[in-house]
C-alpha positions in Angstrom: -0.2 14.2 36.7 -2.1 12.9 34.1 0.8 11.0 31.6 1.3 12.0 27.9 1.6 9.7 25.0 3.0 10.6 21.7 3.1 9.6 18.2 4.7 11.0 15.1 4.5 10.0 11.6 6.7 10.6 8.8 5.1 10.6 5.8 5.8 11.7 2.3 4.8 15.0 2.3 5.1 16.3 6.2 5.7 15.2 9.9 3.0 14.7 12.2 2.6 14.5 15.8 0.3 14.0 18.2 -0.2 13.8 22.0 -3.0 11.7 24.0 -3.3 11.7 27.7 -3.9 8.6 29.5 -7.3 8.2 28.6 -6.4 8.5 25.1 -8.1 12.1 24.6 -6.3 13.9 22.3 -4.6 16.8 23.7 -2.0 18.6 21.0 -0.8 18.4 17.7 1.6 19.6 15.3 2.7 19.1 11.5 5.4 20.4 9.7 6.1 20.2 5.7 8.5 17.5 4.2 10.7 18.2 1.2 9.7 15.9 -1.5 12.1 13.0 -2.6 14.5 13.5 -5.4 13.6 11.0 -8.2 16.0 9.9 -11.2 14.0 7.2 -13.2 13.2 4.4 -11.4 15.2 6.0 -8.4 13.8 7.6 -5.7 15.7 8.9 -2.4 16.1 11.2 0.4 18.8 12.6 2.7 17.9 10.8 6.1 19.2 14.0 8.0 16.2 15.8 6.2 14.1 13.5 8.5 15.6 14.1 11.8 15.5 17.8 11.2 12.2 18.1 10.4 11.0 15.3 13.2 13.0 17.5 15.5 11.0 20.7 14.6 8.0 18.8 14.5 8.6 17.8 18.3 9.6 21.3 19.5 6.3 22.6 17.6 4.4 20.0 20.1 6.7 20.9 23.4 5.2 24.4 23.0 1.6 22.7 23.7 1.8 20.1 25.9 4.1 19.9 28.9 7.2 17.8 28.0 8.0 16.7 31.2 4.5 14.6 31.5 5.2 12.5 28.2 6.0 9.3 29.6 6.2 7.2 25.9 7.0 8.0 22.4 6.3 5.9 19.2 7.3 6.4 15.6 5.9 5.1 12.4 7.1 5.5 8.8 6.8 4.5 5.1 7.1 1.0 4.5 10.2 -0.4 2.8 12.0 3.0 2.8 15.7 1.9 3.9 18.9 3.2 4.5 22.3 1.6 5.9 23.6 3.3 8.7 26.1 2.7 11.6 25.2 1.3 14.8 25.5 4.6 16.3 22.9 6.1 13.6 25.3 8.0 11.1 23.8 7.6 7.9 26.1 5.6 5.3 23.6 5.7 2.4 20.8 7.8 1.2 17.8 6.7 2.0 15.7 4.5 -0.9 12.4 5.5 -0.7 9.2 3.0 -0.7 8.6 3.3 -4.6 12.5 2.9 -5.7 12.4 0.0 -8.0 16.0 0.5 -9.2 17.0 -2.7 -7.2 16.2 -4.9 -10.2 19.6 -7.3 -9.5 19.1 -7.7 -6.1 15.5 -9.1 -6.8 16.6 -11.5 -8.8 19.4 -12.5 -6.2 16.4 -13.0 -3.8 14.2 -14.7 -6.1 16.7 -17.5 -6.1 16.5 -18.2 -2.6 13.6 -16.7 -0.8 10.4 -18.8 -0.5 7.8 -18.1 -3.4 5.5 -15.8 -1.2 8.0 -14.2 1.1 7.4 -10.1 1.1 11.1 -9.8 0.3 10.6 -10.5 -3.0 10.5 -7.7 -5.7 12.4 -4.6 -6.6 10.8 -2.4 -4.0 11.5 -4.4 -1.0 13.7 -3.6 2.0 15.6 -6.4 1.4 16.6 -5.7 -2.3 17.5 -2.0 -1.3 19.9 -3.3 1.1 21.3 -5.4 -1.2 21.6 -2.5 -3.6 22.6 -0.2 -1.2 25.7 -2.2 0.3 27.6 -2.4 -2.9 28.7 1.0 -2.4 29.4 1.2 1.1 32.9 -0.4 1.8 32.3 -0.4 5.8 31.3 -3.8 7.2 30.2 -2.2 10.4 26.7 -1.6 9.1 23.1 -2.1 10.0 19.9 -1.9 7.9 17.3 0.7 8.9 14.0 1.4 8.0 12.7 5.2 8.2 10.9 4.7 11.5 14.0 2.2 13.0 16.5 5.4 12.3 14.1 8.0 13.8 13.4 5.6 16.9 17.2 4.7 17.2 18.2 8.6 16.5 15.7 9.5 19.9 17.5 6.7 22.0 21.1 7.1 20.5 21.6 3.1 18.9 20.1 2.1 15.6 19.9 -1.9 16.0 16.2 -2.8 16.4 13.2 -2.9 14.0 9.3 -3.8 14.4 7.7 -7.0 13.2 6.0 -4.4 10.5 8.3 -2.7 9.0 11.0 -5.8 9.2 8.6 -7.7 7.0 10.1 -6.4 3.4 13.8 -7.3 4.8 12.7 -11.0 4.8 11.7 -11.4 8.5 9.6 -14.2 9.0 6.7 -12.8 10.9 5.0 -16.4 11.2 8.0 -17.6 13.4 9.2 -14.3 14.5 12.8 -15.0 13.3 15.1 -14.0 10.6 15.0 -17.4 8.2 18.1 -19.1 7.5 17.7 -18.4 3.8 19.1 -15.1 4.5 22.3 -16.4 5.1 23.1 -17.1 1.2 22.5 -13.4 0.6 25.5 -13.2 3.1 23.3 -11.3 5.8 23.0 -12.1 9.5 23.3 -10.3 12.5 24.3 -7.5 13.1 23.5 -6.0 9.8 20.1 -7.4 10.4 18.4 -5.6 13.4 16.7 -7.3 16.3 12.9 -7.5 15.6 10.5 -6.5 18.5 6.4 -6.6 18.3 5.2 -3.3 17.7 4.6 -1.3 21.1 7.5 -3.0 22.6 9.4 -0.6 24.7 13.2 -0.3 23.4 15.1 2.5 25.3 15.1 5.8 26.8 15.0 9.2 25.3 18.8 10.2 25.0 19.9 12.5 28.0 20.6 14.9 25.6 17.5 15.5 23.8 15.5 15.2 27.1 17.3 17.9 28.8 17.1 20.0 25.6 13.5 19.4 25.4 12.9 19.3 29.0 11.4 15.9 29.1 12.0 13.2 31.8 15.4 10.9 31.0 12.7 8.0 32.1 10.5 8.6 28.6 10.3 5.5 26.5 10.6 5.0 23.3 8.7 2.1 21.8 9.0 0.4 18.7 6.9 1.7 15.7 5.4 0.6 12.9 4.6 1.3 8.9 2.7 4.6 8.3 0.0 2.5 6.9 -0.5 0.3 10.1 -0.2 3.2 12.0 -3.2 4.7 9.8 -5.1 1.4 10.3 -5.1 1.8 14.1 -5.9 5.3 14.0 -9.1 4.2 12.2 -10.0 2.0 15.0 -11.1 -1.3 13.0 -10.7 -3.7 15.8 -13.1 -6.5 14.6 -12.4 -9.3 11.9 -13.6 -8.1 8.5 -13.3 -4.4 9.2 -10.8 -2.5 6.5 -9.1 0.6 6.1 -8.2 2.1 3.1 -5.5 4.8 3.2 -5.9 7.1 0.3 -2.6 9.3 0.7 0.2 9.7 -2.0 -0.2 6.1 -2.4 -3.4 4.1 -2.6 -3.0 1.1 0.9 -5.6 -1.3 1.5 -5.8 -3.4 4.8 -8.4 -5.8 6.2 -8.2 -7.1 9.8 -8.1 -11.1 9.6 -7.6 -14.0 12.0 -4.9 -15.4 9.6 -2.2 -14.2 7.5 -1.9 -14.1 3.7 1.1 -14.4 1.6 1.1 -13.6 -2.0 3.9 -12.4 -3.4 3.3 -12.3 -6.8 0.5 -10.4 -6.3 2.3 -8.1 -3.8 0.3 -9.4 -0.9 1.4 -9.2 2.7 0.2 -9.8 6.2 1.4 -7.8 9.1 1.4 -9.3 12.6 -0.5 -6.9 15.3 -1.2 -8.9 18.7 -2.9 -12.3 17.3 -4.5 -10.8 14.4 -3.2 -10.0 10.9 -3.6 -7.0 8.8 -3.4 -8.2 5.2 -3.1 -6.1 2.6 -1.0 -4.3 -0.2 -0.1 -1.0 -1.2 -0.6 0.3 -5.0 1.6 3.3 -6.4 -1.5 5.0 -7.6 -2.7 7.6 -5.4 -2.8 11.4 -4.7 0.4 11.7 -6.1 -1.2 11.3 -9.6 -3.7 14.2 -9.1 -0.8 16.5 -8.0 1.1 15.5 -11.2 -1.9 17.3 -13.2 -4.0 19.3 -10.7 -3.4 22.1 -7.9 -4.9 22.1 -4.6 -7.4 24.9 -5.6 -8.1 22.2 -9.1 -8.5 19.3 -7.1 -11.1 21.2 -4.7 -13.0 22.4 -7.4 -13.2 19.5 -9.7 -14.2 17.5 -6.4 -17.0 19.2 -6.1 -18.1 18.8 -10.0 -17.7 15.0 -9.9 -21.0 13.0 -11.0 -20.8 9.7 -9.8 -24.0 8.6 -11.3 -22.5 9.4 -14.8 -19.2 7.1 -14.9 -16.8 8.7 -17.6 -16.5 5.2 -19.4 -12.5 5.7 -19.2 -10.5 3.2 -18.8 -7.4 4.5 -16.9 -4.7 2.7 -14.4 -3.4 5.9 -12.7 0.6 6.0 -11.8 2.7 8.7 -11.6 5.4 6.9 -13.0 6.1 3.1 -14.6 5.9 0.7 -11.9 3.3 -1.0 -9.6 3.0 -3.0 -6.5 -0.4 -4.2 -6.0 -3.0 -5.4 -7.0 -0.6 -6.3 -10.0 3.3 -6.1 -9.5 5.0 -5.4 -12.3 8.1 -2.7 -12.0 7.6 -1.4 -15.8 4.1 -1.3 -15.9 3.2 2.0 -17.8 0.7 4.1 -16.4 -2.6 4.3 -18.8 -3.9 7.8 -18.8 -5.3 7.8 -22.3 -7.3 9.5 -24.2 -7.4 12.3 -22.1 -10.9 14.6 -22.7 -11.2 18.0 -23.4 -12.5 19.2 -20.3 -10.4 18.2 -17.1 -13.5 17.5 -15.0 -13.7 14.5 -16.9 -9.9 13.7 -16.7 -10.1 14.1 -13.0 -13.2 12.0 -12.6 -11.5 9.4 -15.0 -8.9 9.2 -12.7 -10.7 8.9 -9.7 -12.7 5.8 -11.2 -9.3 4.0 -11.9 -8.1 4.7 -8.5 -11.5 3.3 -7.3 -11.3 0.5 -9.8 -7.8 -0.6 -8.2 -9.0 -0.5 -4.7 -11.8 -2.8 -5.5 -9.7 -4.8 -7.3 -7.2 -5.3 -4.5 -10.1 -6.0 -2.2 -11.2 -8.8 -4.6 -7.9 -10.6 -4.8 -7.5 -10.3 -1.0 -10.8 -12.1 -0.5 -9.8 -15.0 -3.5 -6.2 -15.4 -1.4 -7.6 -16.2 1.8 -8.6 -13.1 3.6 -12.3 -12.0 4.8 -14.1 -9.5 2.2 -14.6 -6.1 3.9 -17.8 -5.8 5.8 -17.2 -2.0 5.2 -14.4 0.0 4.6 -12.9 2.8 6.4 -11.2 6.1 4.8 -8.3 7.5 6.0 -5.8 10.1 4.6 -6.1 13.2 2.4 -8.7 12.0 0.1 -11.3 10.4 2.6 -12.8 14.3 3.0 -13.8 13.7 -0.9 -17.5 12.8 -1.0 -17.6 11.9 -4.6 -14.7 10.1 -4.3 -16.4 7.8 -1.9 -19.5 7.6 -4.0 -17.6 6.2 -6.6 -15.5 3.7 -4.1 -19.0 2.6 -2.6 -20.2 1.7 -6.0 -17.6 -0.5 -6.6 -16.8 -1.8 -3.5 -20.5 -2.6 -2.7 -20.2 -2.2 1.0 -20.5 0.8 3.3 -17.4 3.9 2.9 -17.0 5.6 5.8 -14.4 8.2 6.5 -13.0 7.3 9.9 -13.4 9.6 12.6 -9.5 9.7 13.1 -7.4 10.4 10.1 -4.3 10.9 11.1 -1.6 7.8 11.0 0.3 9.6 14.1 -2.7 9.1 16.5 -2.3 5.5 15.5 1.2 5.8 16.6 0.0 7.5 19.8 -2.3 4.8 20.4 0.6 2.2 20.2 2.8 4.1 22.4 -0.4 4.6 24.9 -1.7 0.9 25.0 1.5 -1.1 23.7 1.3 -4.5 22.4 -2.5 -4.7 23.4 -3.1 -1.6 21.1 -6.1 -3.8 19.2 -8.1 -4.3 22.8 -8.7 -0.3 22.9 -10.8 0.8 19.8 
């Protein structure tokens, strides 16, 4: 009986599940739409129970396509720096503050007073800032900080106490020394409020007995530590050599290049995720598809994409953001979107936005190279924007290297590879 390995990706707009057999062949996939987070000023939040309901429904759809009894391991990825506080049994004590929630400015100042200069935990958008912000409203001391992927994996196995090295990075975890640093004590944070941290792909437990019975899974089904959505997208793209880069063109713009050494520069929003013996160096801009959706319907996006003229630049100097605040390649919680002047024709406005995003991408990779990472030898594209050939031409012109669409586009596929290969995932392109 050939075993099956499942990856689940919980993104901004949907939950996706992907099933592979033990040879790495895709055998099934499922998708459910996810309601958008609630935005109020600088605050962006979501109820974690919504994630769980959609995940259950998505897996329910998947079990109708594969034999659940054959599933051996399952991994979950989620949006980076999306965090909530919950009890160890998984009961939420707060809403989840999303990756682009930037209201924790006072908490960020507390962190600045004690964190190393280049810690990924700096800034109001970090997991650590969100943790400090949330705990002010929680009287119960029996809580643990959980990222989106952490909490969902915990729900699957019935215990919320573990994170992975990629998600934990912005909570202050030292990925080089592989431990929680001593400076966190000055913020009155210590285990068990900080989860134990393991490498992505590590087996952390088994599926809850009640879920196994309901879904027809074996009680020996292993839950493995997941990763962030952008790292899962990198794995899906198949970049396994130093110097290869992956740009995720989703609601946000995420850049990562594989390096033999880590790079940390908090002042620019640059950080490195450990993956095996290599490092994924990169950053995430708030620019991306979310900006396009503010001005254009899906039909408009399709129509204007066909009208792009990469050989005829608009000359519009845009910095497209969905709301004030940027993380990378600039880190400025108050940076205002720059989308003026607006031309009379919507097609030119659309192209100007894509040109602005392309310039952000090029600026990002130049900055990573200046800081010590390799400049990309080629860029693989994943996400919804990867199918846009005109945008691909705009990006290639600015980057000066080949830009191609990755054969696999879904972060859920990367999570499934993590379930299949564990910590050795980079050795299996």
